[in-house]
BAFI-3210 file (N, C-alpha, C; in Angstrom, 3 decimals, decimal comma, padded with zeros to 6 digits):
// residues 142
n [1|2|3|4|5|6|7|8|9|10|11|12|13|14|15|16|17|18|19|20|21|22|23|24|25|26|27|28|29|30|31|32|33|34|35|36|37|38|39|40|41|42|43|44|45|46|47|48|49|50|51|52|53|54|55|56|57|58|59|60|61|62|63|64|65|66|67|68|69|70|71|72|73|74|75|76|77|78|79|80|81|82|83|84|85|86|87|88|89|90|91|92|93|94|95|96|97|98|99|100|101|102|103|104|105|106|107|108|109|110|111|112|113|114|115|116|117|118|119|120|121|122|123|124|125|126|127|128|129|130|131|132|133|134|135|136|137|138|139|140|141|142]
n.u [020,570|017,442|014,899|011,658|010,099|007,863|005,285|004,090|002,528|004,875|006,876|009,301|010,504|013,515|015,938|018,648|021,178|021,611|023,304|023,294|022,995|021,918|019,529|018,283|018,033|016,333|014,030|013,384|012,806|010,586|008,834|008,579|007,281|004,924|002,277|002,256|002,095|000,020|-001,877|-004,155|-007,044|-008,770|-007,128|-005,867|-006,684|-007,796|-007,592|-009,059|-008,581|-008,230|-009,777|-009,302|-008,417|-008,581|-007,361|-008,437|-007,928|-010,041|-013,454|-014,942|-016,161|-014,293|-015,044|-014,592|-015,206|-015,823|-013,214|-013,140|-013,750|-012,635|-014,933|-014,387|-012,949|-014,621|-015,973|-013,858|-013,290|-015,724|-015,566|-013,275|-014,089|-016,327|-015,018|-013,452|-015,506|-016,791|-014,790|-014,682|-012,898|-013,463|-016,381|-019,828|-020,589|-021,962|-020,759|-019,907|-017,552|-015,546|-013,389|-011,742|-011,336|-008,807|-007,497|-004,525|-002,013|-000,478|002,790|002,443|000,385|-002,188|-004,762|-004,579|-006,556|-006,691|-006,965|-007,350|-006,217|-005,140|-006,251|-007,658|-005,473|-004,175|-005,522|-005,207|-004,127|-000,758|001,071|003,052|004,948|007,107|006,365|006,538|009,234|009,990|012,506|012,896|010,861|011,584|014,001|013,182|011,776|013,734]
n.v [-008,264|-008,145|-007,555|-008,382|-008,373|-009,310|-011,738|-014,445|-017,276|-019,774|-018,305|-015,880|-012,652|-011,346|-009,159|-008,611|-008,566|-010,635|-013,715|-016,992|-019,005|-017,544|-016,722|-019,181|-020,005|-017,985|-018,523|-021,061|-020,349|-018,689|-020,532|-022,264|-020,643|-019,951|-019,580|-017,160|-015,225|-013,307|-013,160|-011,903|-010,174|-012,068|-014,018|-012,957|-013,238|-013,095|-011,757|-012,888|-012,870|-010,739|-007,607|-004,429|-001,624|001,693|004,292|007,516|011,048|012,849|013,827|014,608|013,594|012,878|014,024|014,367|016,091|014,460|014,130|015,565|013,359|012,774|012,529|010,509|008,697|007,695|005,293|003,513|003,826|002,868|000,184|-000,734|-000,396|-002,122|-004,578|-004,719|-004,840|-007,279|-009,091|-008,875|-007,104|-004,537|-003,068|-002,002|001,051|003,042|004,974|007,940|008,970|009,965|009,753|011,154|009,682|008,958|008,520|007,011|006,842|003,788|002,375|000,624|001,647|001,168|002,108|002,977|002,800|005,054|006,170|009,210|009,631|011,601|013,623|012,114|010,671|012,730|013,019|010,633|008,574|008,142|005,131|003,497|001,685|000,245|-000,493|-003,726|-004,620|-005,887|-007,067|-007,544|-009,403|-011,530|-012,165|-013,254|-015,489|-016,975]
n.w [-011,669|-013,323|-015,746|-016,282|-019,230|-020,565|-020,195|-021,481|-021,520|-021,832|-022,924|-022,358|-022,352|-021,554|-020,049|-022,126|-021,061|-019,346|-018,827|-020,430|-018,460|-016,306|-017,483|-017,814|-015,142|-014,218|-015,744|-014,730|-012,095|-012,476|-013,589|-011,429|-009,577|-010,864|-010,163|-008,981|-010,866|-012,954|-015,907|-016,582|-015,217|-014,087|-013,095|-010,913|-008,193|-004,761|-001,467|001,326|003,962|005,735|006,456|005,086|007,009|007,200|008,966|009,735|010,343|010,532|010,704|008,622|005,557|002,584|-000,484|-003,604|-006,676|-009,806|-012,272|-015,531|-018,079|-021,294|-024,013|-026,063|-024,501|-022,581|-023,043|-022,792|-020,064|-018,996|-019,876|-018,492|-015,831|-015,781|-016,228|-013,890|-011,983|-012,752|-012,136|-009,460|-008,287|-007,631|-006,086|-006,114|-004,384|-001,756|-000,325|001,540|000,833|-001,910|-004,632|-007,454|-010,755|-013,198|-016,477|-017,396|-019,786|-020,769|-021,512|-023,604|-025,063|-024,189|-021,795|-018,349|-015,506|-012,933|-009,531|-007,898|-004,942|-003,364|-001,668|000,248|001,239|002,552|004,966|006,161|008,784|009,518|009,531|012,033|011,148|008,668|005,252|003,777|001,641|-001,643|-001,690|001,056|001,652|-000,047|001,118|003,548|002,641|001,319]
ca.u [019,270|016,811|013,563|010,793|009,405|006,578|005,077|003,020|002,720|006,229|007,839|009,635|011,535|014,252|017,036|019,696|022,454|021,747|023,921|022,373|022,747|021,003|018,231|017,725|017,652|015,156|012,882|013,044|012,191|009,260|008,011|008,335|006,335|004,003|001,015|002,410|001,967|-001,300|-001,898|-005,376|-007,658|-009,399|-006,108|-005,206|-006,987|-008,163|-007,283|-010,223|-008,118|-008,368|-010,400|-008,472|-008,947|-007,818|-007,697|-008,311|-007,958|-011,069|-014,801|-015,568|-015,848|-013,654|-015,875|-014,143|-015,963|-015,104|-012,516|-013,781|-013,183|-012,990|-015,994|-013,870|-012,363|-015,639|-016,224|-012,715|-013,520|-016,823|-015,066|-012,359|-014,897|-017,103|-014,099|-013,119|-016,702|-016,985|-013,761|-014,811|-011,778|-014,182|-017,806|-020,596|-020,516|-022,764|-019,976|-019,869|-016,228|-015,430|-012,160|-011,874|-010,501|-008,109|-006,870|-003,106|-001,569|000,633|003,789|001,982|-000,708|-003,444|-005,008|-004,661|-007,474|-006,090|-007,809|-006,588|-006,494|-004,289|-006,963|-007,867|-004,167|-003,780|-006,146|-004,966|-003,112|000,441|001,333|004,398|005,826|007,427|005,781|007,508|009,759|010,170|013,776|012,689|010,031|012,398|015,023|012,516|011,423|014,926]
ca.v [-007,661|-008,383|-006,976|-009,221|-007,474|-009,885|-013,107|-015,049|-018,718|-020,152|-017,413|-014,745|-011,761|-010,799|-008,273|-009,335|-008,562|-011,877|-014,807|-018,123|-019,671|-016,692|-016,794|-020,497|-019,976|-017,122|-019,250|-022,095|-019,674|-018,251|-021,736|-022,775|-019,756|-019,458|-019,175|-015,776|-014,330|-013,280|-012,559|-011,121|-009,895|-013,264|-014,843|-012,241|-013,808|-012,132|-012,131|-012,732|-013,126|-009,547|-006,452|-003,241|-000,597|002,928|005,242|008,901|012,003|013,845|013,268|015,106|012,733|013,451|013,758|015,225|015,999|013,691|014,850|015,440|012,319|013,078|011,663|009,279|007,785|007,232|003,873|002,817|003,832|001,927|-001,186|-001,065|-000,525|-003,368|-005,707|-004,755|-005,325|-008,698|-009,882|-008,575|-006,290|-003,427|-003,334|-000,760|001,640|004,219|005,697|009,394|009,307|009,805|010,290|011,141|008,776|009,525|007,521|007,271|005,947|002,856|002,372|-000,190|002,340|000,970|003,056|002,460|003,569|005,402|006,957|010,267|009,565|012,555|014,295|011,108|010,402|013,846|012,864|009,262|008,465|007,427|003,956|003,583|000,636|000,312|-001,531|-004,724|-004,471|-007,164|-007,640|-008,045|-010,613|-012,585|-012,546|-014,123|-016,736|-017,751]
ca.w [-011,882|-014,607|-015,876|-017,093|-020,134|-020,967|-019,748|-022,278|-021,474|-021,451|-023,544|-021,519|-022,863|-020,423|-020,383|-022,856|-020,349|-018,598|-019,584|-020,640|-017,182|-015,545|-018,150|-017,505|-013,726|-014,103|-016,300|-013,762|-010,955|-012,898|-013,728|-010,081|-008,904|-011,895|-009,542|-008,517|-012,005|-013,574|-017,233|-016,698|-013,915|-013,523|-012,453|-009,826|-006,888|-003,741|-000,090|002,186|005,320|006,576|005,820|005,237|007,899|007,040|010,024|009,287|011,449|010,265|010,632|007,395|004,412|001,403|-001,662|-004,705|-007,923|-010,832|-013,330|-016,834|-018,943|-022,688|-024,546|-026,702|-023,509|-021,628|-023,284|-022,196|-018,614|-018,727|-020,070|-017,388|-014,612|-015,886|-016,033|-012,467|-011,283|-013,079|-011,464|-008,043|-007,814|-007,016|-005,903|-005,988|-003,054|-001,461|000,664|001,456|000,306|-003,359|-005,213|-008,914|-011,539|-014,353|-017,342|-017,634|-020,861|-020,531|-022,586|-024,738|-025,734|-023,472|-020,715|-016,980|-014,683|-011,645|-008,644|-007,242|-003,509|-002,643|-000,577|001,291|001,844|003,421|006,285|006,622|009,835|009,093|010,350|012,590|010,650|007,250|004,397|003,328|000,293|-002,339|-001,219|002,409|001,606|-000,652|002,099|004,518|001,963|000,972]
c.u [018,735|015,448|012,761|009,942|008,026|006,490|003,853|003,266|004,122|007,272|008,055|010,720|012,225|015,405|018,180|021,041|022,648|022,432|022,945|022,032|021,753|019,605|017,523|017,238|016,411|013,913|012,427|012,324|010,771|008,314|007,609|007,263|005,318|002,662|001,063|002,197|000,568|-001,194|-003,160|-005,994|-008,282|-008,409|-005,495|-005,448|-007,245|-007,769|-008,518|-009,868|-008,401|-009,024|-009,535|-009,167|-008,051|-008,283|-007,450|-008,447|-008,928|-012,423|-015,513|-015,175|-015,196|-014,497|-015,501|-015,026|-015,150|-014,355|-013,275|-013,042|-013,594|-013,997|-015,444|-013,306|-013,399|-015,973|-015,096|-012,892|-014,622|-016,359|-014,161|-013,151|-015,716|-016,226|-013,709|-014,297|-016,905|-016,003|-013,689|-013,579|-012,344|-015,634|-018,531|-020,558|-021,444|-022,079|-020,085|-018,528|-016,201|-014,145|-012,254|-010,937|-009,857|-007,543|-005,433|-002,640|-000,394|001,608|003,308|000,788|-002,065|-003,580|-005,092|-005,605|-006,818|-007,077|-006,920|-006,986|-005,707|-005,004|-007,256|-006,549|-003,759|-004,407|-005,969|-003,866|-001,949|000,696|002,786|005,361|006,027|006,700|006,891|007,956|009,887|011,436|013,632|011,890|010,838|013,463|014,426|012,227|012,650|015,854]
c.v [-008,072|-007,729|-007,877|-008,289|-007,999|-011,300|-013,637|-016,542|-019,048|-019,202|-016,180|-013,932|-011,131|-009,975|-009,069|-009,349|-009,817|-012,930|-015,982|-018,846|-018,868|-016,716|-018,107|-020,537|-019,117|-017,842|-020,344|-021,497|-019,234|-019,432|-022,265|-021,960|-019,174|-019,019|-017,731|-014,766|-014,443|-012,597|-011,746|-010,980|-011,127|-014,113|-014,193|-012,890|-012,706|-012,664|-011,863|-012,903|-011,940|-008,428|-005,232|-002,219|000,627|003,904|006,659|009,838|013,155|013,144|013,658|014,205|013,522|013,054|014,763|015,029|015,184|014,622|014,632|014,393|012,663|012,057|010,410|008,257|007,213|005,759|003,027|002,723|002,839|000,480|-001,620|-001,293|-001,807|-004,594|-005,839|-005,257|-006,820|-009,588|-009,603|-007,893|-005,052|-003,847|-002,001|-000,262|002,833|005,058|007,205|009,877|009,059|010,473|010,165|010,135|009,544|008,365|007,947|006,315|005,072|002,948|001,611|000,441|002,148|002,031|002,335|003,376|003,803|006,237|007,957|010,326|010,601|013,226|013,325|010,799|011,500|013,749|011,461|009,257|007,633|006,278|003,970|002,507|000,808|-000,788|-002,489|-004,408|-005,844|-007,845|-008,243|-009,332|-011,770|-013,071|-013,506|-015,496|-017,608|-017,796]
c.w [-013,241|-014,597|-016,788|-017,934|-020,518|-020,434|-020,485|-022,317|-021,006|-022,020|-022,676|-022,208|-021,674|-020,923|-020,999|-022,136|-019,496|-019,460|-019,644|-019,345|-016,345|-016,157|-017,816|-016,052|-013,511|-014,610|-015,336|-012,553|-011,291|-013,074|-012,350|-009,357|-009,885|-011,308|-009,041|-009,633|-012,596|-014,929|-017,460|-015,309|-013,276|-012,745|-011,215|-008,477|-005,871|-002,368|000,755|003,651|006,235|005,775|006,106|006,127|007,782|008,105|009,509|010,481|011,192|010,205|009,346|006,217|003,266|000,200|-002,750|-005,916|-008,925|-011,786|-014,628|-017,667|-020,371|-023,226|-025,229|-025,715|-022,539|-021,816|-022,682|-020,690|-018,255|-018,849|-018,923|-016,111|-014,646|-015,676|-014,562|-011,637|-011,502|-012,340|-009,969|-007,453|-007,113|-006,847|-005,832|-004,544|-002,949|-000,388|000,465|000,909|-001,190|-003,823|-006,729|-009,570|-012,685|-015,166|-017,604|-018,728|-020,416|-021,692|-023,810|-025,459|-025,073|-022,382|-019,384|-016,212|-013,329|-010,844|-007,931|-005,767|-002,712|-001,475|000,566|002,000|002,825|004,811|006,851|007,680|009,322|010,063|010,822|012,096|009,155|006,496|003,968|001,902|-000,339|-001,827|000,176|002,461|001,036|000,330|003,142|003,898|001,732|002,122]
res [q|c|r|v|m|a|l|k|g|e|k|v|n|i|n|e|s|l|n|e|n|e|k|c|r|l|q|e|l|m|d|r|y|s|v|c|f|a|e|n|l|k|e|i|g|k|c|g|v|i|e|m|d|i|k|i|n|s|d|k|p|i|a|r|k|p|y|n|i|p|i|p|k|r|r|t|v|d|n|i|i|n|e|l|l|e|n|e|i|i|r|p|s|e|s|l|y|a|s|p|i|v|l|v|p|k|q|n|g|e|d|r|l|c|v|d|y|r|e|l|n|s|i|t|e|k|q|p|w|l|m|a|t|v|e|g|v|l|h|i|i|w]
***
């Protein structure tokens, strides 16, 4: 096991419990699959193959009131939302559904924008299949 702590260009900080051979193999693997890693939102990429379809078991739209965002954090929220819009990760919507956002602090001191979908999740039909795990996907690839 290893944990990639940072990825900046070619420099990678990895768990010190790996021996030199394992570190070298990990670096080679990361170099080989470098297209799988993104350092910013512009590099993430998008999938246009299929449109997500969430089946719900209620006709009543879920529309929660926004949570109160502290005034000093509102600029942070605006910046995050603008960056997501610019990179086409999100788009404007006039849906009857609305879920509140919240800022969650990251370990590095930055803020992560999260959406509280708990109420929507409560009316979402559960799918009869399991989601793929990283281990399962890697097993298929290798």
